[in-house]
DOFI-621351 format. One line per field, with one value per residue (C-alpha): residue in three letters; x, y, z. Coordinates in steps of 0.2 Angstrom, whole numbers. Example, Ala and Ser with C-alpha at 12.3 -4.5 7.8 and 13.67 -1.06 7.14 Angstrom:
residues 2
aa: c(ALA, SER)
x: c(62, 68)
y: c(-22, -5)
z: c(39, 36)
END
This chain:
residues 714
aa: c(UNK, UNK, UNK, UNK, UNK, UNK, UNK, UNK, UNK, UNK, UNK, UNK, UNK, UNK, UNK, UNK, UNK, UNK, UNK, UNK, UNK, UNK, UNK, UNK, UNK, UNK, UNK, UNK, UNK, UNK, UNK, UNK, UNK, UNK, UNK, UNK, UNK, UNK, UNK, UNK, UNK, UNK, UNK, UNK, UNK, UNK, UNK, UNK, UNK, UNK, UNK, UNK, UNK, UNK, UNK, UNK, UNK, UNK, UNK, UNK, UNK, UNK, UNK, UNK, UNK, UNK, UNK, UNK, UNK, UNK, UNK, UNK, UNK, UNK, UNK, UNK, UNK, UNK, UNK, UNK, UNK, UNK, UNK, UNK, UNK, UNK, UNK, UNK, UNK, UNK, UNK, UNK, UNK, UNK, UNK, UNK, UNK, UNK, UNK, UNK, UNK, UNK, UNK, UNK, UNK, UNK, UNK, UNK, UNK, UNK, UNK, UNK, UNK, UNK, UNK, UNK, UNK, UNK, UNK, UNK, UNK, UNK, UNK, UNK, UNK, UNK, UNK, UNK, UNK, UNK, UNK, UNK, UNK, UNK, UNK, UNK, UNK, UNK, UNK, UNK, UNK, UNK, UNK, UNK, UNK, UNK, UNK, UNK, UNK, UNK, UNK, UNK, UNK, UNK, UNK, UNK, UNK, UNK, UNK, UNK, UNK, UNK, UNK, UNK, UNK, UNK, UNK, UNK, UNK, UNK, UNK, UNK, UNK, UNK, UNK, UNK, UNK, UNK, UNK, UNK, UNK, UNK, UNK, UNK, UNK, UNK, UNK, UNK, UNK, UNK, UNK, UNK, UNK, UNK, UNK, UNK, UNK, UNK, UNK, UNK, UNK, UNK, UNK, UNK, UNK, UNK, UNK, UNK, UNK, UNK, UNK, UNK, UNK, UNK, UNK, UNK, UNK, UNK, UNK, UNK, UNK, UNK, UNK, UNK, UNK, UNK, UNK, UNK, UNK, UNK, UNK, UNK, UNK, UNK, UNK, UNK, UNK, UNK, UNK, UNK, UNK, UNK, UNK, UNK, UNK, UNK, UNK, UNK, UNK, UNK, UNK, UNK, UNK, UNK, UNK, UNK, UNK, UNK, UNK, UNK, UNK, UNK, UNK, UNK, UNK, UNK, UNK, UNK, UNK, UNK, UNK, UNK, UNK, UNK, UNK, UNK, UNK, UNK, UNK, UNK, UNK, UNK, UNK, UNK, UNK, UNK, UNK, UNK, UNK, UNK, UNK, UNK, UNK, UNK, UNK, UNK, UNK, UNK, UNK, UNK, UNK, UNK, UNK, UNK, UNK, UNK, UNK, UNK, UNK, UNK, UNK, UNK, UNK, UNK, UNK, UNK, UNK, UNK, UNK, UNK, UNK, UNK, UNK, UNK, UNK, UNK, UNK, UNK, UNK, UNK, UNK, UNK, UNK, UNK, UNK, UNK, UNK, UNK, UNK, UNK, UNK, UNK, UNK, UNK, UNK, UNK, UNK, UNK, UNK, UNK, UNK, UNK, UNK, UNK, UNK, UNK, UNK, UNK, UNK, UNK, UNK, UNK, UNK, UNK, UNK, UNK, UNK, UNK, UNK, UNK, UNK, UNK, UNK, UNK, UNK, UNK, UNK, UNK, UNK, UNK, UNK, UNK, UNK, UNK, UNK, UNK, UNK, UNK, UNK, UNK, UNK, UNK, UNK, UNK, UNK, UNK, UNK, UNK, UNK, UNK, UNK, UNK, UNK, UNK, UNK, UNK, UNK, UNK, UNK, UNK, UNK, UNK, UNK, UNK, UNK, UNK, UNK, UNK, UNK, UNK, UNK, UNK, UNK, UNK, UNK, UNK, UNK, UNK, UNK, UNK, UNK, UNK, UNK, UNK, UNK, UNK, UNK, UNK, UNK, UNK, UNK, UNK, UNK, UNK, UNK, UNK, UNK, UNK, UNK, UNK, UNK, UNK, UNK, UNK, UNK, UNK, UNK, UNK, UNK, UNK, UNK, UNK, UNK, UNK, UNK, UNK, UNK, UNK, UNK, UNK, UNK, UNK, UNK, UNK, UNK, UNK, UNK, UNK, UNK, UNK, UNK, UNK, UNK, UNK, UNK, UNK, UNK, UNK, UNK, UNK, UNK, UNK, UNK, UNK, UNK, UNK, UNK, UNK, UNK, UNK, UNK, UNK, UNK, UNK, UNK, UNK, UNK, UNK, UNK, UNK, UNK, UNK, UNK, UNK, UNK, UNK, UNK, UNK, UNK, UNK, UNK, UNK, UNK, UNK, UNK, UNK, UNK, UNK, UNK, UNK, UNK, UNK, UNK, UNK, UNK, UNK, UNK, UNK, UNK, UNK, UNK, UNK, UNK, UNK, UNK, UNK, UNK, UNK, UNK, UNK, UNK, UNK, UNK, UNK, UNK, UNK, UNK, UNK, UNK, UNK, UNK, UNK, UNK, UNK, UNK, UNK, UNK, UNK, UNK, UNK, UNK, UNK, UNK, UNK, UNK, UNK, UNK, UNK, UNK, UNK, UNK, UNK, UNK, UNK, UNK, UNK, UNK, UNK, UNK, UNK, UNK, UNK, UNK, UNK, UNK, UNK, UNK, UNK, UNK, UNK, UNK, UNK, UNK, UNK, UNK, UNK, UNK, UNK, UNK, UNK, UNK, UNK, UNK, UNK, UNK, UNK, UNK, UNK, UNK, UNK, UNK, UNK, UNK, UNK, UNK, UNK, UNK, UNK, UNK, UNK, UNK, UNK, UNK, UNK, UNK, UNK, UNK, UNK, UNK, UNK, UNK, UNK, UNK, UNK, UNK, UNK, UNK, UNK, UNK, UNK, UNK, UNK, UNK, UNK, UNK, UNK, UNK, UNK, UNK, UNK, UNK, UNK, UNK, UNK, UNK, UNK, UNK, UNK, UNK, UNK, UNK, UNK, UNK, UNK, UNK, UNK, UNK, UNK, UNK, UNK, UNK, UNK, UNK, UNK, UNK, UNK, UNK, UNK, UNK, UNK, UNK, UNK, UNK, UNK, UNK, UNK, UNK, UNK, UNK, UNK, UNK, UNK, UNK, UNK, UNK, UNK, UNK, UNK, UNK, UNK, UNK, UNK, UNK, UNK)
x: c(-74, -71, -64, -61, -41, -35, -18, -8, -6, -23, -25, -24, -42, -46, -38, -48, -63, -61, -79, -79, -89, -86, -72, -73, -55, -57, -51, -41, -23, -16, 1, 15, 13, -3, 1, 4, -11, -25, -23, -33, -47, -50, -71, -71, -81, -79, -63, -61, -44, -43, -39, -24, -7, -3, 13, 24, 18, 0, 1, 1, -11, -25, -25, -31, -47, -58, -75, -70, -84, -76, -58, -56, -37, -37, -30, -13, 5, 5, 19, 25, 15, -2, 4, 1, -15, -24, -16, -23, -42, -43, -37, -49, -63, -78, -71, -85, -74, -85, -78, -58, -51, -33, -35, -21, -8, 10, 7, 18, 21, 9, -10, -8, -20, -24, -38, -48, -54, -63, -78, -91, -80, -91, -79, -61, -52, -32, -34, -19, -5, 11, 6, 17, 14, 1, -18, -21, -34, -42, -51, -62, -70, -77, -96, -101, -90, -100, -87, -67, -55, -38, -33, -19, -5, 9, 1, 7, 3, -14, -33, -43, -59, -53, -52, -70, -76, -90, -91, -110, -113, -100, -108, -90, -75, -59, -44, -31, -12, 1, 12, 27, 34, 20, 31, 33, 21, 7, 12, -7, -17, -34, -34, -53, -58, -70, -85, -83, -98, -95, -107, -109, -119, -110, -115, -98, -83, -66, -52, -36, -20, -23, -22, -42, -42, -40, -58, -72, -77, -92, -89, -91, -105, -114, -114, -130, -132, -118, -121, -103, -89, -71, -61, -47, -30, -35, -29, -47, -44, -61, -79, -92, -110, -123, -135, -123, -122, -143, -145, -133, -143, -158, -145, -128, -120, -101, -95, -77, -69, -54, -38, -40, -41, -60, -65, -81, -96, -105, -125, -131, -147, -145, -155, -146, -158, -145, -129, -116, -99, -96, -78, -74, -58, -42, -49, -52, -70, -75, -92, -102, -105, -119, -133, -133, -143, -142, -150, -138, -122, -110, -93, -92, -76, -73, -58, -43, -53, -58, -75, -81, -93, -99, -104, -121, -131, -143, -129, -134, -151, -145, -133, -140, -129, -113, -98, -85, -85, -70, -70, -50, -40, -53, -56, -74, -77, -88, -92, -92, -113, -117, -129, -113, -114, -130, -122, -123, -114, -101, -82, -70, -71, -58, -60, -42, -33, -50, -54, -66, -68, -79, -78, -79, -97, -99, -112, -99, -109, -120, -104, -101, -91, -80, -65, -54, -58, -44, -48, -30, -25, -41, -45, -54, -54, -61, -58, -62, -76, -76, -90, -75, -72, -87, -81, -75, -67, -57, -39, -33, -37, -28, -32, -15, -13, -29, -32, -40, -35, -36, -31, -30, -47, -46, -61, -50, -44, -58, -53, -41, -41, -31, -15, -13, -13, -9, -15, 2, 3, -14, -13, -15, -10, -7, 4, 3, -13, -6, -19, -5, 3, -9, -25, -21, -5, -7, -2, 8, 12, 11, 13, 10, 23, 20, 9, 9, 12, 22, 29, 39, 38, 27, 35, 19, 25, 38, 23, 20, 26, 22, 25, 38, 33, 36, 36, 35, 45, 42, 34, 38, 42, 57, 65, 76, 72, 66, 77, 63, 64, 73, 53, 50, 51, 43, 60, 70, 60, 53, 36, 24, 9, 4, 2, -10, -23, -15, -15, -31, -27, -8, -5, 7, 13, 31, 47, 62, 79, 68, 56, 35, 33, 16, 22, 13, 23, 19, 19, 29, 45, 45, 54, 57, 59, 59, 61, 69, 65, 60, 68, 75, 90, 102, 111, 105, 103, 113, 98, 91, 106, 95, 82, 91, 78, 77, 78, 77, 82, 79, 86, 90, 87, 86, 97, 106, 121, 137, 144, 137, 133, 145, 136, 127, 134, 120, 107, 112, 98, 99, 97, 98, 105, 104, 109, 114, 112, 112, 128, 135, 154, 167, 174, 163, 161, 171, 157, 147, 158, 151, 133, 134, 116, 119, 115, 112, 120, 119, 132, 133, 134, 139, 153, 161, 181, 195, 197, 181, 182, 186, 182, 167, 151, 157, 169, 154, 149, 161, 149, 159, 144, 137, 151, 152, 149, 160, 177, 187, 183, 197, 200, 191, 180, 186, 200, 207, 219, 222, 239, 242, 235, 219, 216, 215, 201, 202, 205, 190, 187, 187, 203, 213, 231, 234, 228, 218, 208, 205, 199, 187, 181, 174, 167, 156, 152, 147, 137, 128, 124, 117, 107, 100, 94, 86, 77, 68, 64, 57, 51, 43, 33, 28, 23, 11, 4, -3, -7, 12, 18, 10, 12, 32, 35, 25, 38, 51, 44, 44, 60, 68, 61, 68, 86, 86, 77, 90, 104, 99, 96, 114)
y: c(-160, -144, -127, -135, -131, -147, -152, -171, -181, -190, -201, -222, -228, -214, -224, -238, -232, -243, -241, -222, -217, -198, -185, -167, -160, -144, -129, -135, -131, -150, -145, -158, -175, -183, -196, -215, -222, -213, -227, -238, -228, -237, -237, -217, -210, -193, -185, -164, -160, -142, -127, -135, -133, -150, -151, -166, -178, -182, -197, -215, -223, -210, -220, -236, -227, -233, -230, -213, -200, -184, -179, -160, -157, -139, -123, -133, -136, -151, -154, -164, -175, -182, -196, -210, -204, -202, -219, -228, -221, -224, -241, -246, -257, -246, -230, -220, -203, -189, -174, -169, -152, -151, -132, -118, -131, -131, -148, -148, -161, -165, -170, -189, -196, -207, -192, -198, -214, -207, -209, -203, -187, -171, -159, -158, -141, -139, -122, -111, -124, -123, -139, -140, -147, -150, -156, -172, -175, -188, -175, -177, -193, -186, -189, -182, -168, -152, -141, -139, -127, -130, -110, -102, -113, -115, -127, -126, -133, -135, -137, -145, -153, -168, -160, -159, -172, -180, -166, -163, -159, -147, -129, -122, -120, -112, -110, -98, -97, -89, -77, -73, -62, -54, -50, -67, -77, -85, -106, -110, -110, -116, -124, -126, -123, -105, -115, -129, -128, -139, -153, -141, -125, -118, -106, -97, -97, -90, -90, -80, -77, -91, -89, -90, -76, -69, -74, -76, -92, -102, -110, -94, -87, -102, -100, -91, -95, -88, -78, -77, -73, -69, -69, -58, -57, -69, -62, -60, -44, -48, -39, -47, -50, -38, -53, -62, -47, -48, -64, -65, -48, -55, -66, -60, -55, -54, -49, -47, -45, -33, -33, -40, -30, -33, -21, -13, -4, -10, -12, 6, -1, -15, -18, -29, -32, -42, -38, -31, -31, -22, -24, -19, -10, -10, -15, -6, -3, 14, 23, 32, 25, 15, 19, 2, 2, -10, -6, -19, -14, -8, -7, -1, 0, 6, 13, 12, 10, 21, 29, 45, 56, 63, 56, 52, 65, 53, 39, 42, 36, 22, 13, 20, 9, 12, 12, 13, 24, 21, 30, 36, 33, 38, 51, 57, 77, 89, 94, 81, 82, 89, 73, 64, 69, 62, 46, 45, 29, 32, 30, 31, 42, 39, 50, 54, 56, 61, 79, 83, 104, 114, 117, 102, 98, 108, 98, 84, 86, 74, 60, 58, 43, 45, 42, 41, 56, 56, 69, 69, 75, 84, 103, 105, 122, 135, 135, 118, 118, 121, 108, 95, 96, 87, 72, 67, 50, 57, 49, 51, 67, 67, 83, 86, 93, 102, 123, 124, 139, 151, 146, 127, 126, 129, 116, 101, 103, 91, 77, 70, 53, 59, 52, 55, 74, 80, 96, 98, 107, 119, 137, 138, 152, 157, 147, 129, 127, 124, 110, 99, 92, 99, 90, 79, 70, 55, 61, 52, 60, 78, 84, 102, 107, 117, 130, 147, 145, 155, 156, 146, 127, 126, 119, 107, 97, 91, 81, 69, 52, 45, 57, 48, 59, 79, 87, 107, 110, 124, 136, 153, 147, 155, 153, 140, 122, 117, 108, 98, 86, 73, 70, 63, 44, 39, 43, 36, 20, 6, 2, -5, -9, 9, 7, -6, 4, 8, -9, -7, 12, 12, 25, 41, 54, 59, 67, 58, 60, 75, 65, 65, 45, 35, 25, 7, -1, -1, 17, 12, 10, 27, 40, 55, 75, 89, 106, 112, 129, 138, 153, 143, 149, 148, 131, 112, 106, 92, 86, 80, 67, 58, 54, 37, 31, 43, 38, 55, 71, 87, 104, 113, 130, 139, 152, 138, 141, 135, 117, 100, 93, 80, 66, 66, 49, 42, 44, 25, 22, 38, 34, 54, 69, 85, 102, 109, 128, 137, 144, 130, 130, 121, 105, 89, 78, 61, 51, 56, 43, 30, 31, 15, 15, 32, 34, 52, 66, 83, 95, 109, 129, 131, 136, 120, 120, 106, 89, 78, 63, 45, 31, 18, 25, 41, 33, 25, 43, 48, 64, 80, 90, 87, 96, 109, 129, 124, 133, 128, 109, 99, 80, 65, 68, 86, 88, 101, 92, 94, 102, 107, 124, 115, 105, 122, 133, 147, 165, 175, 176, 198, 199, 209, 204, 198, 201, 184, 192, 208, 198, 187, 204, 211, 194, 193, 210, 211, 195, 203, 219, 207, 199, 212, 220, 204, 199, 215, 215, 198, 196, 214, 208, 193, 201, 214, 199, 185, 173, 179, 171, 155, 151, 155, 145, 131, 133, 133, 118, 107, 111, 108, 92, 91, 95, 81, 69, 70, 70, 54, 43, 51)
z: c(122, 111, 118, 132, 135, 134, 132, 131, 138, 139, 151, 147, 149, 135, 122, 128, 119, 104, 102, 99, 83, 86, 92, 93, 100, 91, 99, 113, 117, 109, 103, 96, 86, 87, 101, 94, 105, 93, 82, 93, 89, 71, 74, 73, 58, 64, 71, 73, 79, 71, 79, 87, 87, 82, 72, 63, 51, 48, 56, 44, 55, 51, 35, 40, 49, 34, 44, 44, 36, 42, 44, 49, 54, 49, 57, 64, 59, 50, 39, 25, 12, 11, 1, 15, 22, 4, -2, 14, 14, -4, -1, 10, 4, 3, 10, 17, 18, 14, 21, 22, 29, 29, 27, 35, 39, 32, 22, 4, -11, -23, -24, -26, -40, -26, -22, -35, -27, -14, -22, -9, -5, -5, 4, 0, 8, 4, 7, 12, 11, 2, -11, -26, -42, -57, -50, -55, -67, -57, -48, -60, -53, -40, -45, -26, -24, -18, -11, -19, -11, -19, -15, -7, -13, -27, -38, -59, -75, -83, -78, -95, -95, -89, -71, -71, -81, -68, -55, -60, -41, -38, -31, -21, -35, -26, -33, -31, -31, -20, -30, -22, -36, -47, -60, -63, -77, -68, -70, -65, -83, -87, -103, -109, -126, -127, -133, -117, -106, -88, -82, -64, -61, -46, -32, -27, -40, -31, -43, -41, -49, -62, -80, -83, -98, -110, -114, -105, -111, -113, -97, -87, -96, -93, -73, -70, -52, -44, -28, -24, -38, -37, -51, -46, -58, -69, -87, -92, -109, -116, -113, -104, -109, -103, -101, -89, -77, -80, -76, -59, -53, -43, -32, -33, -16, -18, -37, -38, -57, -50, -59, -75, -92, -94, -106, -114, -104, -90, -91, -87, -78, -65, -49, -36, -21, -11, -16, -4, -12, -31, -35, -53, -52, -60, -77, -92, -91, -100, -104, -89, -73, -72, -63, -53, -38, -21, -5, 5, -5, 6, -5, -23, -31, -49, -47, -60, -76, -90, -84, -91, -88, -72, -54, -55, -43, -37, -29, -11, -16, -29, -13, 3, 15, 6, 16, 4, -13, -24, -42, -40, -57, -69, -83, -75, -75, -66, -48, -33, -29, -14, -13, -8, 11, 13, 12, 31, 32, 22, 29, 13, -1, -15, -30, -33, -49, -61, -68, -54, -53, -44, -25, -11, -5, 11, 23, 32, 48, 40, 38, 56, 52, 36, 41, 24, 11, -3, -17, -22, -42, -48, -52, -36, -30, -15, 4, 14, 22, 42, 43, 38, 58, 63, 54, 71, 65, 50, 51, 31, 23, 6, -3, -12, -31, -33, -32, -15, -6, 12, 26, 34, 44, 62, 65, 62, 77, 83, 72, 84, 76, 61, 56, 38, 31, 12, 6, -3, -21, -18, -14, 6, 15, 32, 46, 51, 65, 81, 83, 73, 88, 100, 99, 83, 91, 82, 66, 56, 38, 36, 20, 16, 1, -12, -6, -1, 19, 31, 48, 59, 63, 78, 93, 95, 78, 92, 100, 86, 91, 77, 63, 48, 34, 35, 19, 20, 5, -6, 5, 13, 30, 40, 57, 63, 64, 83, 92, 100, 83, 92, 100, 87, 92, 75, 68, 79, 86, 73, 78, 64, 76, 73, 55, 51, 47, 28, 24, 15, 11, 8, -5, -3, -12, -8, -16, -16, -26, -34, -42, -34, -29, -27, -13, -12, 1, 19, 26, 40, 30, 23, 34, 27, 32, 16, 21, 4, -4, 11, 22, 34, 42, 59, 59, 57, 73, 80, 88, 71, 69, 82, 71, 65, 56, 42, 23, 16, 23, 10, 17, 2, -5, 12, 22, 33, 40, 51, 51, 44, 61, 65, 70, 53, 53, 66, 51, 47, 36, 25, 7, -1, 8, 2, 10, -7, -11, 7, 17, 25, 30, 37, 33, 28, 43, 42, 48, 33, 24, 35, 26, 20, 12, 5, -16, -17, -9, -13, -4, -19, -18, -2, 8, 12, 14, 16, 11, 6, 14, 8, 9, 11, 2, -4, -13, -23, -30, -40, -48, -47, -48, -29, -22, -36, -31, -16, -21, -5, -5, -13, -15, -23, -35, -38, -52, -35, -27, -9, -1, 16, 13, 6, 21, 33, 34, 19, 23, 20, 1, 2, 9, -6, -2, -19, -38, -36, -18, -29, -43, -31, -24, -40, -44, -29, -28, -47, -44, -30, -38, -53, -40, -32, -48, -54, -38, -37, -55, -55, -36, -35, -49, -40, -24, -34, -44, -36, -52, -59, -42, -41, -59, -56, -40, -51, -64, -52, -43, -61, -66, -48, -50, -67, -64, -50, -60, -73, -62, -53, -72, -76)
END
């Protein structure tokens, strides 16, 4: 009767089937509490109510079903404890229960010691509940137990040798804890001696967020029949004997030792004929990249270790079916082997933050399925290959912080699936290509900062409905901000469904509060526009105030003029606002004081005048330096008090009505002459000498970030 869209209530005759031995109602539409009429079915030997929407307490009368061999209540909404259920079943004169599956419910309380009385139990699954407390030692009396899954609960306390005393038949062991706060100590600890050898030989072990280490003890070394190994975030900081890898190599299918502090070198040669996934990331392995081979491996992760040397030239031959290749955050040098382009199944290439150099491989037409390319933070150089446009599935291109040059390839217009483009901190020249916003309409992150790009912001960018990070800072862009930016609905209306693609690979470089940050949180919540350090001019359009989800707006170091938009207060989520070093004039809008999340403000070095608005968040920003360089501003936190004259628009500072006017006139004239001489002394050289120009702007970028960083920390 499974998967038939059945619902309660059932007809009365159904519960008169008192001799019924097997009942399978899984995968139906059963909802609410289990009807009390089920109590009449006490002859049942197998009951399966899984994959429904049953709720409330597990019926107490199930504990009286002494003929049960299989009880499956998985994937429902049951809550409360299981003391009465296990207490009843363990009290049966001759309990026949062999399989108990209560996984993926909302069960709470502790696992009662009475579980140890279910002597025939072979399968126990409590996965994905909210059970807590210590795990009873009586589990160790279940001598028939083959499968034990206690993972994704909130256990605490210690696991000792007594917990495993008689588990001679155990083949599958899964134990993982839900960690609501990763910074807190892990409260579930394996407390066994280094020399202890358990009575079982596991085929599958899955332990996460439990303290197993620091040692890789004999109980783990003795498990040489493993097919599936997941020991992630277990606090192991030991080295692993090479012969353990050798003994597993012929049969292992899944090996995950990630997020520990395992040190030492890996075996250089290893044949893994059955392996599908190898994840040794986030450890302290060192030495060269191992020359392992696996004809069926689809994912190989060695990121965030201390591997050194070069990437093996024949990696494509060692792993012919590889789909995901992660070597980021190591100490690798040399070139990216051209043979990478022979991996026709590859869809993720992550080599970020190494010391790789040379040009980027050219033959991207051989990689039709690649979706993520991340080679950021290396020393790569040359032009981007035009063949990258042949990778029609590409949606994330992160090549920032290298030495790439030339123009952004026009051939990328065929990559219509592009979501994330980060080419920042390189030497690119030319303009923003018009295909961004015409053929590539799904771009959500566009980061081109710190290059030598020029021209205007193309109108096509306004078509990017999903755009939520726009960073064009530190270039040579000019012109005005397009008024059509209010079409960027990703900065006006929150929709997290689009960002599901970032769950696996969710890291973005952005500059906020003057500091470059690596964001590992969901990109759906990062909303930023940074146009600083360019040559933009004209007024800041009022339309920008409709982008109500903006968290960071930086327009500093440009030539903007006119008033600050009066509706700036509409940007209610704004955390950082930097309009410094422009030619803005007029009064500071009163609406600015309504930005309750504003924690970083810089309006310095403009021509603003009048009284600084009082109240709300601006009162919490007492640093007068955020207003300096505006001689006609007054009020808190400045020392200049306001008078009736101060609150009105000031006279032209070049007026020569008195001695003070003469002084200001000569002061500004001498400053202008000094600026002209200094400007052409420096910039004339920079225009002629390309290498000096590049070095200067790198230095200037560093100094600006240092300035803002120190301001923020003070």
